[in-house]
C-alpha positions, 0 to 999 in steps of 0.5 A, a space after each residue: 495501535 496493532 496490525 491484524 489481517 483484514 476482516 470482512 467487517 472492515 470493508 466499510 471502514 476502509 471504503 470510508 477511509 479511502 474517500 476521506 483521504 481525498 487523494 484517490 479518484 473514484 476509479 482508484 477507490 473502486 480498484 482498491 475495493 475490488 482487491 479487498 473483495 478478492 482477498 475476502 471472497 476468493 479463499 484460494 487467492 495468493 496474490 494479495 495480503 491485506 492488513 489493517 492498523 486498529 485501535 483498542 476499539 478494533 476499528 481500522 485506521 489504516 490499511 495496506 495491500 501487498 503481495 508477491 509480484 508474479 513471474 519474478 524471483 522474490 520481488 514484492 509489490 506494495 499496492 495500497 497503503 492508506 491512513 485515515 486523515 485524522 491519524 496521519 503523521 502519528 506513525 501509523 503509515 510507518 508501522 504498516 510499511 515496517 510490517 510489510 518490510 518484515 513480512 517480505 524479508 521473512 518470505 525471503 523477498 529481495 525487493 519491494 516495489 511501490 508505484 505512485 503518481 507524479 501529481 502534486 497531491 501525491 507529493 506527501 506520499 513520495 516524500 514518505 517513501 523517500 524518508 524510509 530509504 525508497 529510491 526512484 527506480 524509474 519514471 514513465 512520463 504521461 503514464 496515467 494521463 498527460 502530465 501524470 507520470 508513473 514513478 516506481 520506487 524500490 528498496 532492496 533487502 538482501 545483497 543482489 
């Protein structure tokens, strides 16, 4: 499995992957695809970095979207990370997360922020982040909807 920049021909694979996870709502998938379209079609954009994990056939099995957080001093956001269900629990999510962390460090980023939902279907996601030393920094009750909190995780890379 290798990591490479997202290419135009990857979009259909990523769209199918997002649907196959059965985690994301239609609105969330539409948002993810909108960011992909910005990345692919707006050459001057600098807000989003998109990469995918591919096998020997060069088909994406996972992808990640991240970027520097506007108006901050070296803080970055991980916006999306998704792995095809049949490839989950094979280290691909960890590969992409490690890739992002390395990129952020190379850019002298001091913190990576990840936001997620408190809904039960996101529990594996929360466990994943916690396993790799992300700590809950904040929780906003009923943010996305009644009973659906926004949970903000973070990891610092350099002494503050």
